[in-house]
C-alpha positions in Angstrom: 5.9 -4.1 -17.0 4.7 -6.3 -14.3 6.9 -7.8 -11.5 5.5 -10.5 -9.3 6.7 -12.3 -6.2 5.1 -14.4 -3.6 3.2 -11.4 -1.9 3.2 -8.5 -4.4 2.4 -7.7 -8.0 4.2 -4.4 -8.9 3.4 -2.6 -12.1 3.5 0.8 -13.7 0.5 2.7 -15.0 1.7 5.9 -16.5 3.8 7.7 -13.8 2.1 5.7 -11.0 3.6 2.6 -9.3 0.8 0.2 -8.6 1.2 -2.6 -6.1 -1.4 -5.2 -5.6 -1.2 -7.6 -2.7 -1.3 -11.3 -3.8 -2.2 -12.6 -0.3 -5.9 -12.7 1.0 -4.5 -12.8 4.5 -1.5 -10.7 5.6 -1.0 -11.9 9.2 2.3 -13.6 9.6 5.5 -11.7 10.7 7.8 -13.0 8.0 5.6 -12.1 4.9 4.9 -8.7 6.5 8.6 -8.1 6.8 9.3 -9.2 3.2 6.4 -6.9 2.0 7.8 -4.0 4.0 11.3 -4.5 2.6 10.0 -4.6 -1.0 7.8 -1.5 -0.6 10.6 0.4 1.1 13.0 -0.6 -1.8 10.5 0.8 -4.3 10.2 4.0 -2.3 14.0 4.3 -2.0 14.6 3.6 -5.7 12.3 6.4 -6.9 12.3 9.7 -4.9 9.1 11.5 -5.5 7.3 8.2 -6.2 3.6 8.1 -6.8 2.8 4.8 -4.9 -0.6 3.2 -5.1 -1.4 0.2 -2.9 -4.3 -1.9 -4.2 -5.9 -3.9 -1.4 -8.6 -5.6 -3.5 -7.4 -9.2 -2.8 -6.8 -8.6 1.0 -9.6 -9.8 3.4 -7.6 -9.8 6.6 -4.5 -8.1 7.8 -2.7 -7.8 11.2 -1.9 -4.6 13.2 1.7 -5.1 12.1 0.7 -4.2 8.5 -0.7 -0.9 9.9 2.6 -0.2 11.4 4.5 -1.1 8.3 2.1 1.1 6.2 2.7 4.1 8.7 6.5 3.7 8.3 6.2 3.4 4.5 4.0 6.5 4.3 6.6 8.5 6.3 9.5 7.2 4.1 7.6 8.1 0.9 6.6 11.6 2.2 10.1 12.3 3.4 11.4 11.6 -0.2 8.7 14.0 -1.8 6.4 11.2 -2.8 2.7 10.3 -2.4 1.3 7.1 -1.0 -2.4 6.3 -1.7 -4.5 3.2 -0.8 -7.4 1.8 -2.7 -10.0 -0.9 -2.8 -9.9 -1.6 1.0 -12.7 -3.9 2.1 -15.3 -2.5 4.6 -14.3 -4.8 7.5 -10.5 -3.6 7.0 -11.5 0.1 6.6 -13.3 -0.2 10.0 -9.9 -0.8 11.4 -8.5 2.3 9.7 -11.4 4.3 11.1 -11.0 3.0 14.7 -7.3 3.8 14.7 -8.0 7.1 12.9 -5.6 6.0 10.2 -8.2 7.0 7.6 -7.1 10.6 8.5 -3.4 9.7 7.9 -3.8 7.9 4.5 -5.4 8.9 1.3 -7.8 6.2 0.7 -9.9 5.6 -2.4 -12.7 3.3 -3.4 -11.0 2.4 -6.7 -7.6 2.5 -8.2 -8.9 4.6 -11.0 -10.0 7.3 -8.5 -6.8 7.1 -6.7 -4.8 7.4 -9.9 -6.8 10.3 -11.0 -6.1 12.1 -7.7 -2.4 12.4 -8.3 
Protein backbone atom coordinates (compact mmCIF):
# COMPACT_ATOMS: atom_id res chain seq x y z
CA UNK A 1 0.00 0.00 0.00
CA UNK A 2 1.37 3.37 -1.02
CA UNK A 3 0.05 6.71 0.19
CA UNK A 4 1.24 9.84 -1.53
CA UNK A 5 0.73 13.52 -0.90
CA UNK A 6 2.49 16.64 -2.17
CA UNK A 7 5.65 16.00 -0.15
CA UNK A 8 5.81 12.36 0.90
CA UNK A 9 5.29 8.86 -0.43
CA UNK A 10 4.53 6.48 2.44
CA UNK A 11 4.64 2.74 1.98
CA UNK A 12 5.06 -0.45 3.91
CA UNK A 13 7.79 -2.98 3.21
CA UNK A 14 7.32 -5.89 5.58
CA UNK A 15 7.19 -4.43 9.08
CA UNK A 16 9.05 -1.24 8.06
CA UNK A 17 7.28 2.02 7.19
CA UNK A 18 9.25 3.59 4.34
CA UNK A 19 8.86 7.29 3.62
CA UNK A 20 10.29 8.78 0.44
CA UNK A 21 10.51 12.53 0.06
CA UNK A 22 8.94 13.78 -3.17
CA UNK A 23 10.59 17.22 -3.10
CA UNK A 24 14.10 17.82 -4.44
CA UNK A 25 14.37 20.91 -2.23
CA UNK A 26 12.97 21.04 1.28
CA UNK A 27 13.55 24.66 2.18
CA UNK A 28 10.24 26.41 2.86
CA UNK A 29 8.64 26.68 6.30
CA UNK A 30 5.11 25.52 5.35
CA UNK A 31 6.13 22.30 3.55
CA UNK A 32 8.54 21.45 6.38
CA UNK A 33 5.73 21.90 8.92
CA UNK A 34 3.42 19.72 6.80
CA UNK A 35 6.09 17.01 6.50
CA UNK A 36 6.74 17.16 10.25
CA UNK A 37 3.03 16.82 11.03
CA UNK A 38 2.68 13.82 8.71
CA UNK A 39 5.77 12.06 10.11
CA UNK A 40 4.69 12.73 13.71
CA UNK A 41 1.23 11.34 12.91
CA UNK A 42 2.85 8.19 11.51
CA UNK A 43 4.95 7.80 14.66
CA UNK A 44 1.96 8.40 16.95
CA UNK A 45 -0.25 5.94 15.05
CA UNK A 46 2.16 3.05 15.56
CA UNK A 47 4.09 2.86 18.84
CA UNK A 48 7.27 0.85 18.27
CA UNK A 49 7.34 1.88 14.60
CA UNK A 50 10.24 0.96 12.36
CA UNK A 51 10.47 4.16 10.33
CA UNK A 52 12.84 4.55 7.40
CA UNK A 53 13.24 7.92 5.67
CA UNK A 54 14.55 7.69 2.10
CA UNK A 55 16.28 10.90 0.99
CA UNK A 56 17.14 9.71 -2.55
CA UNK A 57 15.18 12.55 -4.21
CA UNK A 58 16.44 15.30 -1.88
CA UNK A 59 19.20 17.59 -3.13
CA UNK A 60 18.81 20.51 -0.71
CA UNK A 61 17.31 20.92 2.75
CA UNK A 62 17.20 23.68 5.31
CA UNK A 63 18.35 23.58 8.91
CA UNK A 64 14.67 23.55 9.91
CA UNK A 65 14.48 20.03 8.45
CA UNK A 66 17.30 18.95 10.76
CA UNK A 67 15.39 20.30 13.74
CA UNK A 68 12.23 18.50 12.59
CA UNK A 69 14.21 15.24 12.24
CA UNK A 70 15.68 15.59 15.75
CA UNK A 71 12.19 16.05 17.19
CA UNK A 72 10.86 13.11 15.17
CA UNK A 73 13.71 10.89 16.33
CA UNK A 74 12.98 11.78 19.95
CA UNK A 75 9.28 11.06 19.50
CA UNK A 76 9.87 7.70 17.76
CA UNK A 77 12.44 6.64 20.37
CA UNK A 78 10.19 7.61 23.29
CA UNK A 79 7.52 5.31 21.84
CA UNK A 80 9.91 2.38 21.53
CA UNK A 81 10.46 2.73 17.80
CA UNK A 82 13.50 3.13 15.58
CA UNK A 83 14.15 5.86 13.00
CA UNK A 84 16.70 5.25 10.24
CA UNK A 85 17.77 7.44 7.33
CA UNK A 86 18.99 6.28 3.91
CA UNK A 87 20.22 7.54 0.54
CA UNK A 88 21.48 10.91 1.78
CA UNK A 89 23.44 12.71 -0.93
CA UNK A 90 27.09 13.54 -0.07
CA UNK A 91 26.56 17.33 0.12
CA UNK A 92 23.69 16.85 2.59
CA UNK A 93 25.59 14.21 4.56
CA UNK A 94 28.35 16.82 5.05
CA UNK A 95 25.84 18.93 6.97
CA UNK A 96 25.02 15.92 9.16
CA UNK A 97 28.76 15.47 9.81
CA UNK A 98 29.41 19.15 10.56
CA UNK A 99 26.51 19.26 13.02
CA UNK A 100 27.47 15.82 14.39
CA UNK A 101 23.98 14.57 13.62
CA UNK A 102 25.59 11.59 11.90
CA UNK A 103 26.24 10.34 15.46
CA UNK A 104 22.59 10.89 16.46
CA UNK A 105 20.90 9.16 13.52
CA UNK A 106 21.33 5.69 12.05
CA UNK A 107 22.29 6.56 8.46
CA UNK A 108 22.69 4.01 5.65
CA UNK A 109 23.83 4.17 2.02
CA UNK A 110 20.76 2.30 0.78
CA UNK A 111 17.25 1.51 1.94
CA UNK A 112 18.08 -2.21 1.65
CA UNK A 113 20.93 -1.86 4.18
CA UNK A 114 18.73 0.23 6.48
CA UNK A 115 15.88 -2.32 6.36
CA UNK A 116 18.30 -5.17 7.01
CA UNK A 117 19.58 -3.37 10.12
CA UNK A 118 16.21 -3.57 11.91
